[in-house]
Every structure is written in structure tokens, then in C-alpha cells.
C-alpha positions in Angstrom: 0.2 0.0 0.1 1.4 3.4 -1.1 2.5 6.1 1.5 -0.6 8.3 -0.3 -3.0 5.8 -0.2 -2.5 5.1 3.3 -2.3 8.3 4.8 -5.7 8.9 2.9 -6.8 6.0 4.9 -5.7 7.0 8.3 -7.6 10.3 7.5 -10.8 8.2 7.2 -10.6 6.0 10.1 -9.9 9.2 12.0 -12.6 10.8 11.1 -15.2 8.0 11.2 -13.7 7.2 15.0 -14.7 10.6 15.5 -17.5 10.2 14.9 -18.1 7.1 16.3 -16.8 7.9 19.5 -20.1 9.9 20.9 -22.4 8.0 19.4 -22.4 4.7 21.5 -24.6 5.1 24.8 -27.8 5.2 24.0 -28.6 3.5 27.1 -26.1 5.3 29.5 -27.7 7.4 32.0 -25.2 10.6 31.1 -23.8 12.4 28.4 -20.2 11.4 29.9 -21.2 7.4 30.4 -22.3 7.7 26.4 -19.0 8.9 25.7 -17.2 6.3 27.8 -19.0 3.0 26.5 -18.8 4.2 22.8 -14.6 3.5 23.4 -15.4 0.1 24.4 -17.6 -0.3 21.2 -14.4 1.3 19.2 -12.1 -1.3 20.6 -14.7 -4.1 19.9 -14.5 -2.8 16.6 -18.3 -3.1 17.2 -20.6 -1.0 14.6 -23.9 -2.4 14.8 -23.3 -1.2 18.7 -22.1 2.0 17.8 -24.9 2.9 14.9 -27.5 1.8 17.1 -27.0 5.1 19.1 -27.0 7.6 16.7 -30.1 9.7 16.2 -32.3 8.1 13.1 -31.2 10.3 10.6 -27.4 9.5 9.9 -27.3 5.8 11.2 -27.0 4.4 7.6 -24.4 6.8 6.4 -22.5 6.2 9.8 -22.9 2.3 9.5 -21.2 2.5 6.1 -18.5 4.5 7.1 -17.9 2.5 10.3 -17.9 -1.0 8.5 -15.0 0.2 5.8 -12.9 2.0 8.6 -13.2 -1.3 10.9 -12.4 -3.3 7.5 -8.8 -1.7 7.3 -7.8 -1.4 10.9 -6.3 -4.3 12.5 -6.5 -2.4 16.1 -7.8 0.7 17.9 -6.7 0.9 21.5 -7.9 3.9 23.9 -6.2 4.8 27.2 -6.0 7.5 29.4 -9.5 8.3 28.8 -10.5 11.9 30.7 -14.1 13.3 29.9 -15.7 16.5 31.3 -19.3 17.9 30.6 -18.8 21.6 29.6 -22.3 22.4 28.8 -25.5 20.5 29.7 -29.2 21.2 29.9 -32.0 19.1 30.0 -31.9 17.7 26.9 -28.4 18.9 25.0 -25.0 18.3 26.4 -21.5 19.1 25.0 -18.9 16.5 26.3 -14.9 16.7 25.9 -12.9 13.9 25.9 -8.9 13.9 26.1 -7.2 10.3 25.3 -4.3 8.7 23.6 -5.3 6.5 21.1 -3.4 3.8 19.2 -4.6 2.7 15.6 -2.8 -0.3 14.1 -3.1 -1.0 10.2 -1.3 -2.7 7.4 1.4 -3.3 10.1 2.0 0.2 11.0 1.5 1.7 14.3 0.1 5.1 14.6 -0.1 7.1 18.0 -1.8 10.3 19.3 -3.3 12.2 22.0 -6.6 13.8 20.9 -8.7 15.9 22.3 -12.5 16.1 20.8 -15.8 17.6 21.9 -19.1 15.9 21.3 -22.5 17.3 20.8 -25.5 15.3 22.2 -29.0 15.2 22.9 -31.9 13.4 24.7 -34.0 11.5 22.3 -36.5 9.2 24.1 -35.1 9.2 27.1 -31.7 7.9 25.3 -28.4 10.2 25.1 -27.3 10.1 21.2 -25.4 11.9 19.0 -26.1 14.9 17.0 -23.4 15.1 14.4 -19.7 14.8 14.0 -17.6 15.5 16.8 -15.7 18.2 17.0 -11.9 17.8 16.7 -9.9 20.3 19.1 -6.7 19.1 19.0 -4.5 15.9 17.7 -0.9 15.3 18.6 1.8 12.5 17.8 2.5 11.2 21.1 6.2 10.5 22.0 6.7 7.5 24.1 9.0 7.3 26.8 11.8 5.4 25.8 11.8 1.9 27.6 14.9 -0.1 28.2 15.2 -2.9 25.8 16.3 -6.4 27.9 19.4 -8.2 27.1 19.3 -10.9 24.9 20.0 -14.3 26.6 20.4 -12.1 30.3 16.3 -12.2 31.0 13.9 -14.7 29.5 12.1 -11.7 27.5 15.3 -10.7 26.4 16.0 -13.8 24.7 12.3 -13.8 23.3 12.8 -10.6 21.9 15.8 -11.4 20.1 14.2 -14.5 18.6 11.7 -12.7 17.1 13.8 -10.1 15.9 15.8 -12.7 14.1 12.8 -14.3 12.8 12.0 -10.8 11.3 16.1 -10.6 9.9 15.4 -14.3 8.7 18.5 -14.5 10.3 19.0 -18.6 10.8 22.2 -18.3 12.9 20.9 -15.9 15.2 17.7 -18.1 15.5 19.8 -21.0 16.6 21.6 -19.1 19.0 18.4 -18.2 20.7 18.0 -22.5 21.2 20.0 -24.9 23.6 22.4 -25.8 21.8 21.0 -29.8 21.6 18.2 -28.3 19.5 19.8 -26.1 17.1 20.8 -28.4 14.4 17.3 -29.9 14.4 15.2 -27.0 13.9 17.8 -25.8 10.9 16.3 -27.6 7.9 12.7 -26.3 8.8 14.0 -23.1 9.1 16.0 -23.4 5.7 12.5 -24.4 4.2 10.6 -22.0 5.7 12.5 -18.9 4.7 13.1 -20.2 1.0 9.4 -19.5 0.4 9.0 -15.8 1.5 10.7 -12.5 1.0 10.0 -10.4 4.0 9.3 -11.4 7.2 7.7 -8.6 9.4 6.8 -9.4 13.3 4.9 -6.5 15.2 2.9 -5.4 18.1 4.8 -8.2 20.7 3.8 -8.3 24.1 5.7 -10.2 26.6 4.0 -11.7 30.0 5.9 -13.9 32.2 4.1 -16.9 33.5 6.4 -18.5 35.8 10.0 -17.8 36.6 12.7 -19.7 39.0 16.2 -19.5 39.0 16.8 -21.7 35.8 13.4 -22.2 34.1 10.7 -19.5 32.7 7.5 -19.7 31.0 6.5 -16.6 28.7 3.4 -16.1 27.4 4.0 -14.0 24.0 1.6 -12.2 21.4 2.1 -10.8 18.3 1.7 -10.0 14.8 3.8 -11.9 12.0 3.0 -10.7 7.9 5.0 -12.8 5.4 5.4 -11.6 1.5 5.9 -14.0 -0.9 5.4 -13.1 -4.6 4.2 -9.5 -3.5 1.3 -11.2 -1.8 1.2 -10.5 2.0 -0.5 -12.6 4.4 -0.6 -13.1 8.4 -2.2 -12.4 11.7 -2.2 -12.3 15.3 0.0 -15.3 17.1 -0.3 -16.5 20.4 2.1 -18.9 21.9 3.6 -20.3 25.4 7.6 -20.5 25.5 9.5 -22.6 28.0 13.1 -21.1 28.4 16.2 -22.9 30.7 19.2 -20.7 32.1 21.8 -22.6 31.0 25.7 -21.5 30.9 24.4 -18.1 32.6 22.3 -17.6 29.5 18.5 -17.8 29.1 17.7 -20.1 26.1 14.6 -21.3 24.5 14.1 -25.4 25.6 11.7 -26.6 22.9 11.9 -27.0 19.2 8.6 -24.6 18.7 7.3 -27.6 16.3 10.5 -26.8 13.9 12.2 -30.1 14.4 11.2 -32.8 12.2 
């Protein structure tokens, strides 16, 4: 996907999400409840839920735009949400929302801080969205750098090195992440695996230490992997557990991960 097209789709998605944020909360007891409920529906990519909370006049258009936006986005995450009612009468309200959002699409992650204002009204006893949210401000988020665990010094560091080596298609580096008696067994499968792919991309890696002693550890890993072969890209989310052992002062993967024949 070209940068120009990707940029257009990001702008479209942002507009649809801004419109959708205030719409999901028809059963909520306050305008703020409506806005907060909307974020949950967005993270679940539930277009039908969002649309059911719009005024009748805009539902068809919103459903079409929202379904399209959800079809091109892999993940939408909201954090640090703060809502404030700036104006309210018995039938109308304005709510300002400040939040951080992360949009993952086409293997790319976009992180922003957003301030928006939503107009709502009571319709048949429910707070509903009247129109598109006013986009007050969007700034690109600058995450605080975090230290990367050293390879082999911690279980997480070894697993991160393993995934980096896969993305680099570096068989030697992959083998070094495994216990020595497994290295020769996994090499043929790796050679075959990499022979029919042009590129490998691993994104959104999240690791959790399930258990750890002085000599053994189990890591729960989730990530997304995308493989390109002859111009065609395929892939998606992966969830796996990895068992590691500390040998000679190094944390090494102690199972063949299905690679050995």
C-alpha cells in the first residue's frame, strides 16, 4: 500500500472514529457514560453497537463508513481517557474527551493524543449523537523510551531476540536463541520456511512472564506476523507460550517450537 493511500485511509479512519466516539451510549445515564461506552465499542470494532446509538437520520451513512474503517484497521486502542461535561441542559450536552489512541493498520502503528468535543441530545430518554465530533487537537504521541532487555540476560530478552532474528530471516541468530541440543534439529525447517518468503514482519509483541525460577521460565507471547511472498502478504495474530532454561548464564529456548522434524 503506497504512503499516499495509507495516509488517506488513516485520515478517513480518524474521521469515522471521531464521529463514532460519542455515538455509543444510548442506554447510558449521562452524556459522559455515553462517550465512555463508545470507546469500548470502538475497541471491540462493533459497528452495529455504535450505529444503534446515533440519531435515525445519520445511521445508514455512519454504518457504511464505520464498517469500512473497521475493515482496514487491525486494532484500535484507547488509554488515559478523561471526559468533562462542558455544557448541559435537560436535553442537550457537550462533552470534551481527552485520550491517547493507538491505531494499528497494515502493520503500522499510529499513536496520538486527541482532544475532541461531542454534542449529544436526549431522544426518547436516551443520549444520542447529533453530528460529527469537533476535533479540537491531535498531537503525535512521543512515548517514553523503555529499556530493552538484553538478549540471553533475561527470558524476555531472549524471546525478543528470537522474534527479531525471525524478522531478519537470520537462521544462525535464531539457532543461538535455542538450547544447543536443539539447534541442528530446527535448521532444516527454518531453511525451508525462509525459502518461500521474501520478507517477514513481526509487530505488536507483548510478553508476560507466567512463571520463573532461577533456572526455568515460561513466557506468554502475543504478536502479529506478516509474510510476503511474490508480492502477496498474509498473516495475522499469534499467541504462543515459550519455555526457557538458564544454561551457562544464558536464557535459552528449551523447546523446538514445532520446527524439529
